[in-house]
N, CA, C and O of each residue as an XYZ file, in Angstrom:
316
protein
N     -19.547     17.834     19.116
C     -18.332     17.212     18.622
C     -18.424     15.708     18.841
O     -18.715     15.258     19.950
N     -18.180     14.940     17.806
C     -18.291     13.497     17.885
C     -17.020     12.903     18.472
O     -15.909     13.259     18.080
N     -17.205     11.992     19.419
C     -16.041     11.319     19.977
C     -15.834     10.018     19.215
O     -16.793      9.338     18.849
N     -14.575      9.683     18.982
C     -14.254      8.453     18.259
C     -13.472      7.538     19.186
O     -12.428      7.921     19.714
N     -13.972      6.346     19.378
C     -13.299      5.321     20.151
C     -12.819      4.256     19.178
O     -13.194      4.276     18.006
N     -11.999      3.330     19.646
C     -11.601      2.236     18.753
C     -12.811      1.477     18.189
O     -12.790      1.060     17.031
N     -13.860      1.297     18.993
C     -15.068      0.617     18.504
C     -15.726      1.457     17.414
O     -16.142      0.928     16.383
N     -15.820      2.767     17.642
C     -16.400      3.674     16.646
C     -15.633      3.576     15.334
O     -16.228      3.407     14.269
N     -14.333      3.680     15.414
C     -13.502      3.639     14.207
C     -13.650      2.315     13.467
O     -13.681      2.289     12.237
N     -13.740      1.230     14.203
C     -13.886     -0.085     13.563
C     -15.232     -0.208     12.865
O     -15.307     -0.732     11.753
N     -16.291      0.265     13.502
C     -17.618      0.202     12.887
C     -17.667      1.084     11.648
O     -18.124      0.644     10.593
N     -17.203      2.317     11.763
C     -17.217      3.220     10.611
C     -16.359      2.670      9.475
O     -16.732      2.779      8.307
N     -15.222      2.084      9.809
C     -14.360      1.498      8.789
C     -15.035      0.336      8.079
O     -14.954      0.219      6.856
N     -15.701     -0.523      8.839
C     -16.386     -1.677      8.240
C     -17.524     -1.224      7.337
O     -17.701     -1.763      6.245
N     -18.290     -0.245      7.779
C     -19.401      0.253      6.964
C     -18.874      0.944      5.720
O     -19.448      0.795      4.641
N     -17.803      1.687      5.850
C     -17.224      2.370      4.694
C     -16.712      1.359      3.661
O     -16.885      1.565      2.460
N     -16.095      0.288      4.112
C     -15.564     -0.729      3.187
C     -16.678     -1.435      2.425
O     -16.517     -1.752      1.247
N     -17.796     -1.681      3.083
C     -18.878     -2.441      2.439
C     -19.917     -1.536      1.784
O     -20.745     -2.018      1.010
N     -19.894     -0.256      2.071
C     -20.844      0.746      1.581
C     -22.221      0.598      2.211
O     -22.928      1.591      2.385
N     -22.609     -0.608      2.551
C     -23.864     -0.860      3.246
C     -23.807     -2.294      3.748
O     -23.401     -3.196      3.015
N     -24.209     -2.504      4.985
C     -24.241     -3.870      5.500
C     -25.356     -3.979      6.521
O     -25.798     -2.984      7.096
N     -25.802     -5.209      6.735
C     -26.835     -5.376      7.749
C     -26.188     -5.535      9.120
O     -24.996     -5.826      9.225
N     -26.967     -5.345     10.148
C     -26.448     -5.349     11.517
C     -25.797     -6.678     11.867
O     -24.753     -6.699     12.519
N     -26.392     -7.781     11.448
C     -25.813     -9.087     11.767
C     -24.471     -9.299     11.079
O     -23.539     -9.827     11.687
N     -24.365     -8.896      9.827
C     -23.099     -9.021      9.105
C     -22.023     -8.154      9.757
O     -20.876     -8.575      9.906
N     -22.407     -6.948     10.141
C     -21.454     -6.056     10.818
C     -20.979     -6.678     12.124
O     -19.784     -6.678     12.419
N     -21.910     -7.205     12.901
C     -21.551     -7.838     14.172
C     -20.636     -9.035     13.948
O     -19.665     -9.221     14.681
N     -20.939     -9.845     12.939
C     -20.092    -11.008     12.650
C     -18.695    -10.604     12.206
O     -17.730    -11.314     12.489
N     -18.569     -9.471     11.513
C     -17.252     -9.026     11.055
C     -16.409     -8.461     12.196
O     -15.189     -8.345     12.075
N     -17.052     -8.117     13.282
C     -16.356     -7.611     14.474
C     -16.526     -8.640     15.590
O     -17.096     -8.349     16.642
N     -16.026     -9.834     15.342
C     -16.335    -10.993     16.183
C     -15.855    -10.888     17.631
O     -16.339    -11.621     18.492
N     -14.913     -9.990     17.910
C     -14.459     -9.847     19.291
C     -15.370     -8.918     20.102
O     -15.186     -8.767     21.309
N     -16.355     -8.298     19.438
C     -17.312     -7.441     20.125
C     -18.648     -8.163     20.227
O     -19.005     -8.951     19.353
N     -19.379     -7.890     21.296
C     -20.696     -8.509     21.431
C     -21.706     -7.787     20.537
O     -21.483     -6.658     20.098
N     -22.818     -8.471     20.284
C     -23.900     -7.859     19.511
C     -24.343     -6.565     20.187
O     -24.603     -5.568     19.514
N     -24.429     -6.581     21.509
C     -24.872     -5.396     22.257
C     -23.916     -4.226     22.089
O     -24.354     -3.086     21.933
N     -22.622     -4.492     22.118
C     -21.637     -3.425     21.936
C     -21.793     -2.778     20.568
O     -21.774     -1.553     20.445
N     -21.947     -3.605     19.546
C     -22.096     -3.078     18.182
C     -23.409     -2.315     18.075
O     -23.437     -1.207     17.538
N     -24.483     -2.887     18.573
C     -25.796     -2.244     18.492
C     -25.785     -0.878     19.188
O     -26.256      0.109     18.624
N     -25.258     -0.824     20.392
C     -25.246      0.447     21.130
C     -24.425      1.512     20.414
O     -24.805      2.683     20.396
N     -23.315      1.116     19.831
C     -22.483      2.091     19.120
C     -23.144      2.525     17.818
O     -23.081      3.701     17.462
N     -23.773      1.606     17.104
C     -24.494      1.972     15.878
C     -25.652      2.910     16.233
O     -25.911      3.873     15.511
N     -26.335      2.639     17.318
C     -27.421      3.513     17.773
C     -26.899      4.924     18.048
O     -27.501      5.909     17.621
N     -25.785      5.012     18.758
C     -25.191      6.320     19.075
C     -24.755      7.045     17.804
O     -25.000      8.241     17.650
N     -24.109      6.317     16.898
C     -23.659      6.921     15.646
C     -24.837      7.388     14.799
O     -24.764      8.421     14.132
N     -25.912      6.626     14.832
C     -27.109      6.998     14.082
C     -27.719      8.291     14.645
O     -28.111      9.174     13.883
N     -27.796      8.397     15.947
C     -28.356      9.596     16.584
C     -27.507     10.835     16.309
O     -28.017     11.955     16.290
N     -26.207     10.623     16.095
C     -25.307     11.737     15.779
C     -25.238     12.021     14.284
O     -24.578     12.973     13.867
N     -25.902     11.218     13.482
C     -25.898     11.430     12.038
C     -24.671     10.899     11.327
O     -24.433     11.241     10.169
N     -23.879     10.061     12.007
C     -22.671      9.532     11.382
C     -22.939      8.279     10.562
O     -22.151      7.948      9.676
N     -24.031      7.577     10.837
C     -24.478      6.458     10.013
C     -25.987      6.572      9.859
O     -26.665      7.232     10.647
N     -26.489      5.917      8.833
C     -27.933      5.844      8.622
C     -28.352      4.391      8.781
O     -27.702      3.485      8.262
N     -29.440      4.182      9.502
C     -29.964      2.838      9.713
C     -31.357      2.789      9.097
O     -32.219      3.606      9.419
N     -31.567      1.827      8.212
C     -32.872      1.658      7.573
C     -33.294      0.204      7.681
O     -32.460     -0.695      7.791
N     -34.592     -0.009      7.646
C     -35.150     -1.353      7.676
C     -35.503     -1.738      6.245
O     -36.286     -1.049      5.590
N     -34.926     -2.842      5.754
C     -35.232     -3.237      4.378
C     -36.502     -4.084      4.348
O     -37.063     -4.409      5.394
N     -36.945     -4.434      3.163
C     -38.197     -5.169      3.014
C     -38.116     -6.580      3.601
O     -39.148     -7.198      3.865
N     -36.921     -7.085      3.805
C     -36.747     -8.410      4.403
C     -36.677     -8.387      5.912
O     -36.477     -9.426      6.541
N     -36.840     -7.206      6.506
C     -36.821     -7.088      7.957
C     -35.434     -6.995      8.561
O     -35.270     -7.205      9.763
N     -34.437     -6.687      7.755
C     -33.058     -6.550      8.251
C     -32.691     -5.078      8.321
O     -33.068     -4.289      7.455
N     -31.952     -4.720      9.361
C     -31.492     -3.349      9.513
C     -30.207     -3.163      8.735
O     -29.227     -3.874      8.958
N     -30.212     -2.192      7.810
C     -29.052     -1.889      6.987
C     -28.384     -0.632      7.506
O     -29.050      0.344      7.851
N     -27.073     -0.665      7.557
C     -26.285      0.464      8.056
C     -25.424      0.962      6.912
O     -24.774      0.180      6.218
N     -25.428      2.282      6.725
C     -24.572      2.888      5.702
C     -24.176      4.277      6.170
O     -24.753      4.830      7.106
N     -23.191      4.817      5.503
C     -22.783      6.184      5.796
C     -23.779      7.133      5.146
O     -24.345      6.807      4.102
N     -24.003      8.288      5.733
C     -24.940      9.240      5.125
C     -24.416      9.763      3.796
O     -23.207      9.822      3.572
N     -25.335     10.139      2.924
C     -24.977     10.724      1.635
C     -24.625     12.184      1.865
O     -25.507     13.019      2.067
N     -23.354     12.484      1.833
C     -22.909     13.847      2.133
C     -23.128     14.806      0.981
O     -22.964     16.014      1.146
N     -23.496     14.289     -0.189
C     -23.705     15.177     -1.337
C     -25.074     15.847     -1.300
O     -25.305     16.825     -2.011
N     -25.977     15.331     -0.482
C     -27.329     15.873     -0.463
C     -27.544     16.970      0.569
O     -28.511     17.724      0.466
N     -26.679     17.075      1.545
C     -26.860     18.106      2.571
C     -27.985     17.756      3.512
O     -28.554     16.666      3.447
N     -28.298     18.682      4.383
C     -29.314     18.446      5.390
C     -30.657     18.975      4.928
O     -30.738     19.998      4.250
N     -31.693     18.277      5.298
C     -33.051     18.698      5.002
C     -33.586     19.406      6.238
O     -33.493     18.890      7.352
N     -34.136     20.571      6.034
C     -34.735     21.281      7.155
C     -36.214     21.413      6.908
O     -36.661     21.465      5.762
N     -36.960     21.468      7.960
C     -38.400     21.605      7.863
C     -38.794     22.918      8.524
O     -38.337     23.241      9.620
N     -39.629     23.649      7.853
C     -40.137     24.907      8.402
C     -41.361     24.579      9.240
O     -42.410     24.219      8.705
N     -41.227     24.702     10.537
C     -42.330     24.394     11.436
C     -42.849     25.707     12.000
O     -42.108     26.466     12.623
N     -44.113     25.959     11.778
C     -44.718     27.196     12.262
C     -45.833     26.858     13.238
O     -46.557     25.880     13.051
N     -45.967     27.663     14.271
C     -47.033     27.405     15.250
C     -48.411     27.584     14.673
O     -49.404     27.401     15.378
């Protein structure tokens, strides 16, 4: 079960409004939070599958909400 804090809600809201943003832009839009606070929460949200973080060709980390229309991909792993 995912826990939502005010920081979580603010990050998810900002990402939802922009559809995709880079980490620096997200941090700047939440100016009362430190870069570390935003980074740690984005990391936690990413590990829980609530956001997706990708590295673009310019070396910037982009954050977006997962595509819920595609479902989960499973891999058949056999010994």
